[in-house]
N, CA and C of each residue as an Amber inpcrd file, in Angstrom:
protein
   405
 -40.9230000 -49.9340000 -30.4010000 -42.0090000 -50.5280000 -31.1460000
 -41.5390000 -50.8160000 -32.5630000 -41.9140000 -51.9530000 -33.1010000
 -41.4690000 -52.3670000 -34.4320000 -42.1140000 -51.5410000 -35.5390000
 -43.2680000 -50.9670000 -35.2910000 -43.9670000 -50.1960000 -36.3110000
 -43.7070000 -48.7080000 -36.1980000 -42.6660000 -48.3250000 -35.5120000
 -42.3600000 -46.9060000 -35.3750000 -40.9140000 -46.6480000 -35.7750000
 -40.6210000 -45.3970000 -35.9590000 -39.2760000 -44.9440000 -36.3000000
 -39.0790000 -43.5770000 -35.6590000 -37.8550000 -43.1390000 -35.5680000
 -37.5410000 -41.8570000 -34.9530000 -37.7220000 -40.7480000 -35.9880000
 -38.4310000 -39.7040000 -35.6200000 -38.6260000 -38.5430000 -36.4950000
 -38.0910000 -37.3040000 -35.7880000 -37.2250000 -36.5810000 -36.4760000
 -36.6640000 -35.3390000 -35.9340000 -36.9030000 -34.2180000 -36.9260000
 -37.2720000 -33.0570000 -36.3970000 -37.3710000 -31.8430000 -37.2060000
 -36.3760000 -30.8600000 -36.6160000 -35.4360000 -30.4300000 -37.4500000
 -34.3590000 -29.5490000 -36.9960000 -34.2900000 -28.3380000 -37.9180000
 -34.1360000 -27.1630000 -37.3290000 -33.9190000 -25.9280000 -38.0830000
 -32.5380000 -25.3960000 -37.7050000 -32.0350000 -24.3970000 -38.4160000
 -30.7540000 -23.8180000 -38.0190000 -30.7650000 -23.2570000 -36.5950000
 -31.9320000 -22.8660000 -36.1110000 -32.0250000 -22.2500000 -34.7860000
 -32.2360000 -23.2370000 -33.6510000 -32.8940000 -24.3920000 -33.9400000
 -33.2200000 -25.2950000 -32.8410000 -33.6310000 -26.6740000 -33.3270000
 -33.6330000 -27.6140000 -32.3900000 -34.2110000 -28.9270000 -32.6310000
 -35.6750000 -28.8070000 -32.2170000 -36.5690000 -28.8430000 -33.1830000
 -37.9830000 -28.5810000 -32.9500000 -38.7390000 -29.7940000 -32.4410000
 -38.3340000 -30.9920000 -32.8990000 -39.0670000 -32.2010000 -32.5520000
 -38.1480000 -33.4120000 -32.6290000 -38.3310000 -34.3490000 -31.7180000
 -37.6430000 -35.6320000 -31.7720000 -38.5290000 -36.6360000 -31.0420000
 -39.2960000 -37.4260000 -31.8280000 -40.2660000 -38.3550000 -31.2550000
 -40.2780000 -39.6550000 -32.0500000 -40.8910000 -40.6900000 -31.4590000
 -41.1670000 -41.9160000 -32.1950000 -42.4570000 -41.6930000 -32.9700000
 -42.4410000 -42.0400000 -34.2490000 -43.6000000 -41.8220000 -35.1140000
 -43.9930000 -43.1300000 -35.7930000 -45.2610000 -43.2200000 -36.1390000
 -45.7690000 -44.3540000 -36.8970000 -45.9680000 -43.9880000 -38.3630000
 -46.2420000 -42.7000000 -38.6100000 -46.4350000 -42.2130000 -39.9780000
 -46.1080000 -40.7320000 -40.0170000 -45.4100000 -40.3180000 -41.0660000
 -45.0890000 -38.9020000 -41.2700000 -45.3780000 -38.5760000 -42.7310000
 -46.0720000 -37.4720000 -42.9530000 -46.2760000 -36.9860000 -44.3210000
 -45.7190000 -35.5790000 -44.4060000 -45.1690000 -35.2490000 -45.5680000
 -44.6010000 -33.9190000 -45.7720000 -44.6240000 -33.5520000 -47.2380000
 -44.4600000 -32.2740000 -47.4880000 -44.4460000 -31.7400000 -48.8410000
 -43.0170000 -31.7510000 -49.3680000 -42.7520000 -32.6350000 -50.3220000
 -41.4560000 -32.6600000 -50.9920000 -41.5190000 -31.6720000 -52.1620000
 -40.3900000 -31.4120000 -52.7880000 -40.3540000 -30.4560000 -53.8910000
 -41.2480000 -30.9010000 -55.0520000 -41.5050000 -32.1990000 -55.1550000
 -42.2850000 -32.7230000 -56.2740000 -43.6300000 -33.3110000 -55.8550000
 -44.0820000 -33.0080000 -54.6510000 -45.3850000 -33.4750000 -54.1950000
 -45.3340000 -34.0820000 -52.8050000 -46.4820000 -34.5380000 -52.3500000
 -46.6370000 -35.0880000 -51.0060000 -45.9430000 -36.4440000 -50.8920000
 -45.2960000 -36.6950000 -49.7550000 -44.6160000 -37.9650000 -49.5040000
 -45.0440000 -38.4560000 -48.1290000 -45.2840000 -39.7630000 -48.0190000
 -45.6260000 -40.3840000 -46.7460000 -44.5790000 -41.4170000 -46.3830000
 -44.2810000 -41.5300000 -45.0810000 -43.2260000 -42.4360000 -44.6210000
 -43.7440000 -43.2630000 -43.4470000 -43.4590000 -44.5620000 -43.5210000
 -43.7640000 -45.4810000 -42.4260000 -42.4850000 -46.2340000 -42.0710000
 -42.5260000 -46.9540000 -40.9630000 -41.3630000 -47.7560000 -40.5510000
 -40.9820000 -48.7140000 -41.6710000 -39.6900000 -48.9070000 -41.8580000
 -39.1950000 -49.8130000 -42.8850000 -39.0490000 -49.1720000 -44.2480000
 -39.2570000 -47.8650000 -44.3390000 -39.1300000 -47.1770000 -45.6270000
 -37.6960000 -47.2750000 -46.1400000 -37.5580000 -47.3320000 -47.4480000
 -36.2390000 -47.3690000 -48.0820000 -35.5310000 -46.0350000 -47.8470000
 -34.2220000 -46.0470000 -47.7880000 -33.4720000 -44.8030000 -47.5900000
 -33.7200000 -43.8240000 -48.7400000 -33.7830000 -42.5440000 -48.4090000
 -33.9330000 -41.5060000 -49.4200000 -33.4480000 -40.1750000 -48.8630000
 -33.1670000 -39.2650000 -49.7670000 -32.9390000 -37.8560000 -49.4540000
 -33.7550000 -37.0820000 -50.4760000 -34.5610000 -36.1400000 -50.0030000
 -35.4210000 -35.3790000 -50.9040000 -35.4700000 -33.9260000 -50.4380000
 -35.5400000 -33.0120000 -51.3970000 -35.6920000 -31.5910000 -51.0770000
 -37.1360000 -31.3370000 -50.6490000 -37.2910000 -30.4920000 -49.6380000
 -38.6170000 -30.1340000 -49.1510000 -39.1610000 -28.9360000 -49.9150000
 -40.4680000 -28.8880000 -49.9980000 -41.1410000 -27.7050000 -50.4970000
 -41.7150000 -26.9420000 -49.3100000 -42.3750000 -25.8450000 -49.5840000
 -43.0710000 -25.1060000 -48.5340000 -44.4090000 -25.7970000 -48.3070000
 -44.6800000 -26.1890000 -47.0680000 -45.9360000 -26.8730000 -46.7800000
 -45.9580000 -27.4740000 -45.4020000 -46.8050000 -28.4750000 -45.2270000
 -47.0130000 -29.0520000 -43.9010000 -46.2590000 -30.3690000 -43.7130000
 -45.9520000 -30.6310000 -42.4590000 -45.4180000 -31.9210000 -42.0220000
 -46.3620000 -32.4160000 -40.9320000 -46.8930000 -33.6300000 -41.1060000
 -47.7500000 -34.2470000 -40.0910000 -47.0250000 -35.4480000 -39.5160000
 -46.9200000 -35.4580000 -38.2010000 -46.2290000 -36.5400000 -37.5030000
 -47.2510000 -37.2470000 -36.6230000 -47.5110000 -38.5300000 -36.9320000
 -48.4700000 -39.3190000 -36.1680000 -47.7270000 -40.3780000 -35.3770000
 -48.0720000 -40.4630000 -34.0960000 -47.4520000 -41.4680000 -33.2510000
 -47.9860000 -41.3860000 -31.8420000 -48.1080000 -42.5250000 -31.1940000
 -48.5770000 -42.5390000 -29.8140000 -49.9860000 -42.0190000 -29.6480000
 -50.8160000 -42.1560000 -30.6850000 -52.1990000 -41.7020000 -30.6050000
 -52.3910000 -40.2090000 -30.8260000 -51.3410000 -39.4830000 -31.1630000
 -51.4660000 -38.0480000 -31.4030000 -50.9130000 -37.6930000 -32.7860000
 -51.3390000 -36.5500000 -33.2670000 -50.8210000 -36.0020000 -34.5180000
 -50.3770000 -34.5760000 -34.2590000 -49.1430000 -34.2860000 -34.6440000
 -48.6170000 -32.9230000 -34.5330000 -48.3540000 -32.4230000 -35.9450000
 -48.7180000 -31.1690000 -36.1860000 -48.5910000 -30.5900000 -37.5140000
 -47.6800000 -29.3740000 -37.4580000 -46.7960000 -29.2830000 -38.4450000
 -45.8450000 -28.1920000 -38.5530000 -45.9310000 -27.6060000 -39.9610000
 -45.6050000 -26.3350000 -40.0810000 -45.4390000 -25.7080000 -41.3870000
 -43.9470000 -25.4880000 -41.5620000 -43.3970000 -26.0330000 -42.6440000
 -41.9630000 -25.9060000 -42.9110000 -41.7580000 -25.1670000 -44.2300000
 -40.6060000 -24.5440000 -44.3190000 -40.2520000 -23.7970000 -45.5220000
 -38.8720000 -24.2210000 -45.9830000 -38.8360000 -25.1280000 -46.9410000
 -37.5830000 -25.5440000 -47.5490000 -36.7240000 -26.4090000 -46.6550000
 -35.6900000 -26.9820000 -47.2610000 -34.7630000 -27.8460000 -46.5550000
 -34.7190000 -29.2170000 -47.2100000 -34.4210000 -30.2350000 -46.3940000
 -34.2910000 -31.5990000 -46.8920000 -34.8850000 -32.5760000 -45.8950000
 -35.3030000 -33.7430000 -46.3970000 -35.7230000 -34.8510000 -45.5420000
 -34.8460000 -36.0350000 -45.9020000 -34.3810000 -36.7490000 -44.8710000
 -33.5220000 -37.9150000 -45.0870000 -34.0350000 -39.0690000 -44.2520000
 -34.2930000 -40.1890000 -44.9310000 -34.6580000 -41.4290000 -44.2450000
 -33.4540000 -42.3420000 -44.3260000 -32.9790000 -42.7780000 -43.1640000
 -31.8310000 -43.6790000 -43.1210000 -32.0510000 -44.6330000 -41.9520000
 -32.1280000 -45.9170000 -42.2530000 -32.4170000 -46.8860000 -41.2010000
 -33.8060000 -46.6500000 -40.6400000 -33.8920000 -46.5330000 -39.3460000
 -35.1720000 -46.2720000 -38.6850000 -35.2300000 -44.8360000 -38.1710000
 -34.7470000 -43.9100000 -38.9810000 -34.7040000 -42.5110000 -38.5720000
 -35.0120000 -41.5970000 -39.7500000 -35.9950000 -40.7120000 -39.5640000
 -36.3210000 -39.6810000 -40.5360000 -35.8860000 -38.3460000 -39.9580000
 -35.0100000 -37.6590000 -40.6680000 -34.5620000 -36.3320000 -40.2440000
 -35.0950000 -35.3090000 -41.2330000 -35.8210000 -34.3350000 -40.7170000
 -36.3170000 -33.2370000 -41.5360000 -35.4980000 -32.0180000 -41.1490000
 -34.6490000 -31.5960000 -42.0710000 -33.7680000 -30.4490000 -41.8650000
 -34.3850000 -29.2790000 -42.6070000 -35.1200000 -28.4450000 -41.9020000
 -35.9060000 -27.3830000 -42.5240000 -35.2720000 -26.0200000 -42.3170000
 -35.4710000 -25.1490000 -43.3000000 -35.0180000 -23.7660000 -43.1560000
 -35.7790000 -23.0890000 -42.0190000 -37.0780000 -23.3940000 -41.9050000
 -37.8810000 -22.9250000 -40.7760000 -38.9970000 -23.9320000 -40.5230000
 -39.4360000 -24.0260000 -39.2840000 -40.5250000 -24.9300000 -38.9030000
 -41.3220000 -24.2720000 -37.7830000 -42.6320000 -24.2800000 -37.9470000
 -43.5190000 -23.6510000 -36.9730000 -44.6520000 -24.6210000 -36.6730000
 -44.8260000 -24.9770000 -35.3880000 -45.9010000 -25.8990000 -35.0290000
 -47.2460000 -25.1940000 -35.1600000 -48.2540000 -25.9590000 -35.5520000
 -49.5770000 -25.3930000 -35.8210000 -50.1430000 -24.6460000 -34.6210000
 -49.8220000 -25.0930000 -33.4150000 -50.3480000 -24.4410000 -32.2140000
 -49.7880000 -23.0400000 -32.0140000 -48.7080000 -22.7080000 -32.7160000
 -48.0870000 -21.3890000 -32.5780000 -48.4940000 -20.4280000 -33.6950000
 -49.4110000 -20.8580000 -34.5570000 -49.8100000 -20.0340000 -35.6950000
 -51.0800000 -19.2700000 -35.3610000 -51.0460000 -17.9710000 -35.5670000
 -52.1970000 -17.1000000 -35.3770000 -52.9870000 -17.0740000 -36.6870000
 -54.2530000 -17.4700000 -36.6420000 -55.0740000 -17.5900000 -37.8540000
 -55.2330000 -16.2590000 -38.5840000 -55.4450000 -15.1790000 -37.8590000
 -55.6400000 -13.8880000 -38.5300000 -54.3380000 -13.3800000 -39.1440000
 -53.2180000 -13.6010000 -38.4800000 -51.9280000 -13.2130000 -39.0490000
 -51.6230000 -14.0350000 -40.3030000 -51.9530000 -15.3240000 -40.2740000
 -51.7340000 -16.1880000 -41.4360000 -52.5930000 -15.7350000 -42.6110000
 -53.8390000 -15.3620000 -42.3300000 -54.7220000 -14.8650000 -43.3970000
 -54.1760000 -13.5630000 -43.9860000 -53.6160000 -12.7170000 -43.1360000
 -52.9930000 -11.4810000 -43.6160000 -51.7900000 -11.7540000 -44.5090000
 -50.9690000 -12.7390000 -44.1220000 -49.8120000 -13.1250000 -44.9410000
 -50.2660000 -13.6150000 -46.3100000 -51.3320000 -14.4230000 -46.3280000
 -51.8410000 -14.9420000 -47.5950000 -52.3760000 -13.8160000 -48.4680000
 -53.0770000 -12.8960000 -47.8650000 -53.6080000 -11.7500000 -48.6080000
 -52.4750000 -10.9260000 -49.2210000 -51.4210000 -10.6800000 -48.4440000
 -50.2660000  -9.9270000 -48.9570000 -49.5650000 -10.6780000 -50.0830000
 -49.4010000 -11.9850000 -49.9310000 -48.7450000 -12.7860000 -50.9620000
 -49.5650000 -12.7800000 -52.2480000 -50.8800000 -12.8660000 -52.1130000
 -51.7360000 -12.8350000 -53.2930000 -51.6980000 -11.4680000 -53.9690000
 -51.6180000 -10.4130000 -53.1690000 -51.5450000  -9.0650000 -53.7380000
 -50.2400000  -8.8700000 -54.5160000 -49.1420000  -9.4120000 -54.0130000
 -47.8590000  -9.3050000 -54.7140000 -47.8990000  -9.9750000 -56.0810000
 -48.7090000 -11.0160000 -56.1920000 -48.7950000 -11.7620000 -57.4560000
 -49.3490000 -10.9040000 -58.5850000 -50.1110000  -9.8740000 -58.2390000
 -50.7210000  -9.0400000 -59.2710000 -50.0160000  -7.7040000 -59.4680000
 -48.9680000  -7.4430000 -58.7050000 -48.2440000  -6.1780000 -58.8250000
 -47.3470000  -6.1760000 -60.0580000 -47.2490000  -5.0280000 -60.6700000
 -46.3440000  -4.8710000 -61.8110000 -44.9020000  -5.0140000 -61.3290000
 -44.0460000  -5.5210000 -62.1800000 -42.6370000  -5.6570000 -61.8370000
 -42.2640000  -7.0050000 -61.2550000 -43.2440000  -7.8470000 -61.0330000
 -42.9690000  -9.1790000 -60.4910000 -43.0530000 -10.2350000 -61.5920000
 -42.4570000  -9.9460000 -62.7200000 -42.5790000 -10.8460000 -63.8620000
 -41.3480000 -11.7200000 -64.0900000 -40.2500000 -11.4510000 -63.4070000
 -39.0750000 -12.3000000 -63.6010000 -39.3480000 -13.6740000 -62.9980000
 -38.6450000 -14.6740000 -63.5000000 -38.8430000 -16.0370000 -63.0080000
 -38.5280000 -16.1350000 -61.5160000 -37.4740000 -15.4750000 -61.0780000
 -37.0980000 -15.5250000 -59.6600000 -38.1720000 -14.8710000 -58.7910000
 -38.7140000 -13.7470000 -59.2450000 -39.7660000 -13.0590000 -58.4900000
 -41.0200000 -13.9200000 -58.4200000 -41.3950000 -14.5330000 -59.5330000
 -42.5750000 -15.3940000 -59.5600000 -42.3850000 -16.5990000 -58.6380000
 -41.2050000 -17.2070000 -58.6580000 -40.9330000 -18.3530000 -57.7910000
 -41.0790000 -17.9780000 -56.3220000 -40.5370000 -16.8210000 -55.9460000
 -40.6090000 -16.3680000 -54.5460000 -42.0550000 -16.0850000 -54.1400000
 -42.7960000 -15.4290000 -55.0250000 -44.2030000 -15.1240000 -54.7310000
 -45.0040000 -16.4110000 -54.5670000 -44.8010000 -17.3710000 -55.4690000
 -45.5340000 -18.6310000 -55.3750000 -45.1630000 -19.4010000 -54.1120000
 -43.9080000 -19.3420000 -53.7210000 -43.4820000 -19.9960000 -52.4810000
 -44.1380000 -19.3140000 -51.2740000 -44.1620000 -17.9840000 -51.2820000
 -44.8200000 -17.2430000 -50.2020000 -46.3070000 -17.5870000 -50.1380000
 -46.9490000 -17.7290000 -51.2950000 -48.3630000 -18.0890000 -51.3160000
 -48.5820000 -19.4940000 -50.7430000 -47.7460000 -20.4680000 -51.1310000
 -47.8810000 -21.8360000 -50.6060000 -47.6710000 -21.8730000 -49.0940000
 -46.6650000 -21.1450000 -48.6180000 -46.3690000 -21.1190000 -47.1880000
 -47.5120000 -20.4820000 -46.4030000 -48.0110000 -19.3540000 -46.8760000
 -49.1170000 -18.6810000 -46.1950000 -50.3860000 -19.5320000 -46.2430000
 -50.6530000 -20.1700000 -47.3740000 -51.8400000 -21.0350000 -47.4800000
 -51.7360000 -22.2140000 -46.5250000 -50.5470000 -22.7740000 -46.3600000
 -50.3560000 -23.8770000 -45.4020000 -50.6020000 -23.3890000 -43.9840000
 -50.1490000 -22.1960000 -43.6540000 -50.3900000 -21.6500000 -42.3080000
 -51.8670000 -21.4540000 -42.0600000 -52.5760000 -20.9240000 -43.0560000
 -54.0280000 -20.7160000 -42.9170000 -54.7210000 -22.0630000 -42.7140000
 -54.3650000 -23.0430000 -43.5140000 -55.0050000 -24.3600000 -43.4330000
 -54.8090000 -25.0110000 -42.0740000 -53.5770000 -25.0070000 -41.5540000
 -53.3410000 -25.6820000 -40.2640000 -53.9070000 -24.8780000 -39.0940000
 -54.0180000 -23.5630000 -39.2390000 -54.5610000 -22.7600000 -38.1460000
 -56.0680000 -22.9680000 -37.9970000 -56.7130000 -23.4940000 -39.0160000
 -58.1700000 -23.7310000 -38.9770000 -58.5190000 -25.0810000 -38.3860000
 -57.5410000 -25.9480000 -38.1610000 -57.8180000 -27.2940000 -37.6310000
 -57.9520000 -27.2680000 -36.1410000
């Protein structure tokens, strides 16, 4: 199809997804990015958040944590440190993760920049899991 492109999500452990897509949105390090067929080539660092892949009348949602996205030709490759499809997320476990991440934010000793960055990343990842588990 002329209005589609190949989208792959790959982690160090497995190839999670390889489908034809019409639209993909994901969380880049500097904000949300959307991709359609014919997009200009790019490489961008991923943030912790969701990836939505729309194609063939369906939408699949994943929570990813870090990595890179590369658009080249008619192919988008999302190389993620981890990727979990929304159907595999337990809502109560995700809420527990968010609660723990929020509690860490208020603990003494977490004032270094590296500690704050990790806590904020954990909060974003847990919040994304909670959000997609409610859909």
